[in-house]
Structures are given as C-alpha cells and as structure tokens.
LUMROLUM-847769 format. One record per residue (C-alpha): x, y, z. Coordinates in pm, whole numbers, plus 50000, padded with zeros to 5 digits. Example, Ala and Ser with C-alpha at 12.3 -4.5 7.8 and 13.67 -1.06 7.14 Angstrom:
<sites>
512304955050780
513674989450714
</sites>
This chain:
<sites>
290017951444473
291707965544163
291067951443821
294707940243782
294637921644112
291427903944012
293027893643684
296117880043864
293997859444099
292007845043808
295227836043627
296597819743942
293347800343987
293507788443626
297117777243672
296227757143983
293317741043796
295597732043505
298167717443744
295487696743920
294247684343584
297777674343481
298287655843809
294957638143763
295897628143408
299307615643525
297677594943799
295187580543549
298017571843306
300017555643586
297097534043699
296117523043350
299707517643232
300527495043526
297277475443502
297807438443424
295507442043125
294777471442905
291917496442914
290117514142635
287417540742625
285037540042330
282637567042214
278937560342142
279897559241774
282457531541825
285687552241798
288527547542047
288817577842275
291667562542473
293727530442467
296237524042746
299837517442633
299847484442824
297927469142531
301277464742356
302487440242625
299667415742543
298847422342178
302157435042044
300337465041892
300717500842017
297827521342149
298047545941858
297637516741615
294337507941783
293187544241771
294047547941403
292387514841315
289127507941507
288907473741335
292307461841460
290887441741753
288557423341517
291457416341280
293617399941551
290727380441704
291127342741663
289337331241342
287117307441541
285917336241764
285387363641505
281697356841440
281037356041813
282957388541868
281097405741583
277787397541752
279177409142085
280307442641937
276767449141815
275407440042158
277837464342325
276587493042108
273007486842218
273417473942574
273657495542885
274607465843105
278017453843219
279127425842983
281647397943049
283147375542777
286277354942711
287797353642363
291097346042193
293477367841995
296547361041781
299127386641891
301857402041679
304207373341769
301627348841631
300827335441981
297317325442086
296217344242400
292977342642599
291457376442692
288877382542967
286907412842844
284747433643082
282787462642929
280667487543123
278727518743019
279927553643123
277497581743210
277897618843281
276747634343610
273507644843444
272847609243317
273987612342956
275577581042802
279187589242713
280237555542572
281887524842716
284937516142922
286527481742873
289197462743063
291017434442888
293007409643098
295307382042971
293977349743130
295867324942911
297567307743207
294217302943383
292607288643070
295487264543015
295257252843376
291507247543336
292047227443018
294757206443187
292437199143481
289567191043246
291777166943053
292967151143379
289387145743498
288437131343159
291407107643166
290607096343520
286987089543424
288177068443130
290677049943350
287847043543595
285647029643318
288557009743175
289286993643510
285676982543542
285686968643188
288926949343246
287746933843571
284416922843421
286056901743147
287826868443191
288376854642840
291726866242704
290536877542360
287676896642519
290066913642765
292456923342485
289616937042272
288386958042566
291906971042631
292366982442271
288916998242257
289637018542572
293097028742443
291637042142118
289017061942311
291667075142546
294257086742292
292287089741966
294907071041760
294827055041414
295467019941546
296677000641849
297786965041909
298876940942181
301916918442142
302276888542375
305416868342431
305206831842318
306786813742616
307876784642393
309856805042136
310246839242308
308836854541990
306406883542004
302986875041864
300516902041759
297576887641955
295026915641903
294686945641667
292106973341668
289746977441374
292006990141091
292656983240722
294746951440671
293936940641023
293906904240912
297526907540791
298776921241122
296866897441351
299066867941442
302296879841282
305496872341471
308686891141552
311896873941654
313276882542001
314576918441994
313166925441646
311266957641568
310216985041806
308126960742013
311096936942036
313336964942161
310796972942435
310636936742555
314426934342579
314946968242747
311786967242964
311407004342886
308747024742708
309647038242365
308247069542199
309317072341833
308367106141677
308857093941317
309087056541259
310337061040901
313667073441032
314087044741280
315837013441151
314136991341409
310776997541238
311686980940904
309646949040927
306716964341115
306636993040864
306156969140573
303036954940734
301626988740836
302517008340522
298857011640422
298247032240740
301097056740664
302377052941021
304727079741157
304477081341538
304727049541748
304397046942127
305137013442291
304987004042662
305916970542820
303416947742990
305136935743307
304006909843561
306266903743860
309256918443672
308606895743374
307756910443033
304646893342899
304106916342602
303866951542463
300986976142429
301546997142117
299707027041967
300427042541626
299387074041442
300017090141102
301127123741250
304787131041325
305647135641694
302067127341790
302667114642146
303687135742445
305197126042779
301697128942928
300427103642670
303207079742767
302417082543139
298727077243065
299387046342852
301697032143120
298957036943383
296467019243160
298956991043093
299456985943470
295746979443512
295376960143187
298226936143261
296446923343571
293316916343367
295426899843095
297196877843345
293896868043508
292416860443167
295366838843072
295066819543397
291346815143343
291906803542986
294436778143106
291996765543370
289216760743115
291486742242870
292986718643125
290036700543281
292166674743464
293806701243683
290636721743728
290606722744108
294306731544136
294136758643872
290896772744013
292546776144352
295456794144188
293146817443997
291246825244317
294486832744498
295856854444219
292616873044158
292376880544528
295986892844532
295486912044210
292346929044339
294266938144653
297096950944432
294656971944230
293276987244551
296846993844665
297707010244332
294627032044351
295437042844707
299007050344597
297697071344308
295387089344551
298267097044788
300917106944538
298967124244260
299857160244182
296217172044200
295497164844569
293007193144593
290937180644301
287757168544473
286377153344151
289517132244106
289417120444469
285717111744439
286367091244123
289267072744286
287287065244606
284357052344399
286697029944200
288297016644520
284847008344664
283856990344342
287006969144337
286526961444708
282976949544632
284306926644358
286876912844603
284116904244852
281976885844598
285076867744476
285846856744831
282276844044876
282466824644549
285846810144645
284526797644980
281486782344808
283746766944540
281956787444277
278536773544354
275476796644342
275226821744630
272226831744837
271226866044711
270336879245057
273726868145196
275506885144906
273426916544957
274216918545328
277966913945277
278256940245003
276176966145191
278216961545511
281456965645314
280166997245146
279137012245481
282747010545599
283177044045424
280837060445679
282337085745922
282597073246280
279747095846398
277207082146150
275287049446141
272997031645898
270707003246000
270336975645743
267426951745698
267536924845427
264566901745380
265106864145391
265066846445056
265666811644917
266986825644592
270496816644482
272356833844200
275066817743983
278656831543989
278216849343655
275396870343799
276806873944149
279486897944024
276966919243834
274576920944129
277446928944367
278406959244155
274776971244155
274366966744533
277696984244596
276617014344383
273247016944563
274807014844911
277507039944814
274787063144687
273127061345030
276407069945204
276937099744972
273487115544965
271157101245229
273237112145528
274367146645422
272497164445701
271827135145936
273757111646162
271557080846115
269817064445824
268197032245713
268497007845423
265846981645350
266146954645084
263236932844983
263916902144764
260906883844627
259856863044326
256926866444089
256866834943877
260216833843698
260936870643774
263126882244062
262136915844213
265006932644399
263866964244583
266446986744749
265317017244948
266797042645186
265197070445391
267227098945237
266017128845030
265277107344725
266367110044365
266417143944188
263727148543924
266257147843639
267537114143758
263987100043781
263397111243421
266737095243326
267897129143193
270927129943422
273367101143463
276207099543710
278817072243670
277197049743934
273687051643789
275067047543437
276867015943552
273707002143719
271587008943411
274066991543179
274406960843401
270626957043446
269846961143076
272856944642912
274006917843160
270836908743348
268456915743058
266236931643319
264316963443393
265266992943614
262697014743793
263587045544000
261097063344222
260767083244544
258717070444839
259927084945171
263397081845023
265087068244713
263647035344584
265357013644321
263526983244180
265276958043955
263456929743778
265236900743606
264556864543522
265416835543751
268036813343588
268936791943889
266706767644082
266106782044432
267336762644734
265066751445011
263876778445246
265186760945559
268766765445433
268416803145413
270246824045672
267976850945809
269366885545866
268036907546145
268226945346152
271866955546208
273616988546271
276726999846088
</sites>
C-alpha cells in the first residue's frame, strides 16, 4: 500500500467519524429539544456544559442565558423555595445519588410554575465523575389538580363534621351558633351572620352573628322586606356574590352597621324550606372579590344541610314553649325529623351519585360513613318515637344499631352478634350519643375485621358497677394498630367516639387488643334501671 493511499483512507475514515459524530449530536439535540421539560449538563465545578433550548418554553429564558449566568435558576426560583434550593444545590455537589425534588419558579412572564427536578451523576467508562445531568419537567397542572383534590377532601371532611354538629343540636340559638362556627372554619372569613324572616312582619332579623367587633350592634337588627343585600336574596330566592359592597347601593344600611369591619366582599345564600325562604346565610370579608364560584357552591351545600337543622330547632323550640300542645307538636317534630333525616340521606346519596370526583375513594368513604351515621340517628329517633321519648333499654338500642350498621356488609360475608341482657335504660338525651358510638364501632368492624375473612363476630357486654355503666364492645378482627392504642392516630370515627365519651357522657374510653379489638366505655348511671323481668333477651344472631 502506497503512502498516498494510506493517507486517503485515513482522511476518509476521519470524515466518516466526523459525520457519525454530527449525526449523533443532531439526534441528541432532537431528543432534548422535543423533551417536555428541559435538560442541563453541569460540570463538577457547577458550570453549565449544556442547556437544552426547550428551557425557554417553560422559563422564558434562552439556553445561552443560563450558560452565561449559572445563578439564573436560583434567581427565578420562587422566594419561598430559595433557601430549600440553596441547600439542595450544595447536596447535589456532594451527592453521587439520584435526587428528586419539586420546586417553584417565576418565569419571565411572571407566572408561577411547578418544576419536577431529577438529577443524576454522570461517570466516564473508567469510572471518573464527569458531573451531573438534570431533567426539569413542568408539573404545574398536576400540582394544581392535587391541590384541588386536597381542598375537596378537606371541604368534604368539614361538611361531614358540620352535618354531625347540626344534627346533634336542637335549640335554635345553639344550632345557629354551630352553623356560623363551621362556616368560619370552612371559608376563613372576617364575619358571618344568619338572618331569619319574622313571619309576623316579613322583616329580616339578624338572629345570630359570629364573634366580631360591634357584634352587639348587629345582633337583632332588622331590615324591611327587600332591603339590603340580604333582603334582595329573600325576594329573588337567589344567591348573591358582591365583589365590592361599597359600590353596591343595596348595601347602604348594612354598610353603616358593619363599617368598623371595613367590609368589601359579601356572599349571601338563601335558606329555603319547601320552596319558602326562611332566611339568609351571609359571609363577609374585607378583601375585594374574595369569594369564588366554588365558595358559593360550598356555602349553598352547607346551607342545604343547615336549614334542616334550623327548621328542626325551630319546631323543637315551639314544642317546648307551647306545653298545652306538647303531644301534637312532638308528633309533628318526630314526623319531620324522620322525613328530614331521610331527606339528608337522599341528598348524600345524590351527592355521591352526581359528584364530579367519582373515582375519589376518600370522598366516597367519607360520604358512606356520613350516610351510616345519619341512618343510625334515624333508628334511635324511631325507637324514641315509638316509646314516646321514654328511656330505652340499652341492649335493645345496641342490637338495633349494630344490625343496621351490618347492612353495609357484602352478601358473601356474615357477622354474628351477641348482646348481653341488661335492665339498664338510657334517657333520650344519651340514647343519641350512645347510638353514634355503637354505629362507629360496628362500622369499624365492617371495615377492618373482615378484610380477609368471610365471617366475624361481635360481642357486647353491658354491666353495672355501682353507679357506673361498663359498656364493652369487642370483635374478633386484627385489633387496633399500636398508634391508635396510644391515641397517637385518630380517624374521624375514633375522634367522634372520644369526643362523645369525654364531652357528652363525661365518661372514660379504654382501647385494647384481646383476640381482636376491644373498646370499653365507662359512664355514670343517670336513670333508674327497670326491672330485670321486663328486659328482652337477645340470642346470638347472624347478619
């Protein structure tokens, strides 16, 4: 082979190598440029070796701007995340592991964007560390969806708690106070109030106001029919969201009373019973355009539940005041409460069927739990109605509530129930509290004791020690988790049981494991027991 020919072959080989390198570079550029995020390669010293042009789509800054200014990413990082990102940058320089973080930036258009950042070390074939390769993906839509779902779950939990609070109160002022307390927790507003229509004059009366300055001036003040924002709502039967009350002429008189609060935004929703307006639920805030469409829908949902409690409370108040018509009014209250509880269950089932988050298992679990609780209250109400509100046998109440709770079991599963005989009767005031506790315990068995089994067992022992009632509920499931036994973890059901035992029964709660979950409740006897021969005895039954 001649020298010239050898040189030509070497030149040709070099040209093919250069062409292959250019093709490789073009392929690399194509992949990185069409990536949904942007990539960067960083030297061991922290300088950018390469930044893909796609960074401009997300950040608004060109790749050459990043390469000229290594501190640019830190400069556009959200102020709340800068300290965290500074610590992460130091960790990246020292770590040889793959690192995953989420952080926020403010892009060139002054928009907040969430970035999912994945950084991994790069090594040569002989094991030398060459720096780091990072991929940055815009996950703003995912984060917003997560926040929306989190807010929805939070709102549903509060609605669940609100419904329980409404149902547990019968006196009108107590119901209204509970409603306003839940509204403030739900929306975080400056103040809220409830207006009720005076049936004699058709005026609106401010019946209850949340804790605010000049509360005593607002409580009890009256608006003529159609006057003010609340008056407009009662006449139109429509909700009203006013972004800035100062620019609305209808707010003149209300504004004079509320001037100390510097009110700007006002959201009002009607309280409707059988197509009749009985009042207005109103929330106010000192920020312009404070309330969104979602806030309005949420307040309307709360008002739908609250109005039933308000109507029940008004009926109860009327029954207490008019002793001569006690039996007639009590029958009416029983009938309406039964219908209202049925209506609540219907509303909850409708919400469960038509909600836009059908795949949200947490939401469905909350709604099913709330339905079971309302159903338990309906059962104890029926028992009290039949007994004309005389004290109930505790073992009869226990049996009825457990059997109702076990209706949620799948067809292929059964639970045997054994309730000890007892002469103990409980007054109506405590029957509701105990029914809620029994319902939560039986529901807990359905949820956890039969996860891997087709059959299970519930045993309830009711006994007395002097003036103390000992109510022991046990199942043969896996038992309580250690965190629950140490009261370090509270689910809604256990939290409800604990509050009722401590606050309503003034009793003690003891959780333990003994071949299953064991719950022991101790509280004082406040009703003289009936004779033993009148007690119905319950054998072991299957459900």
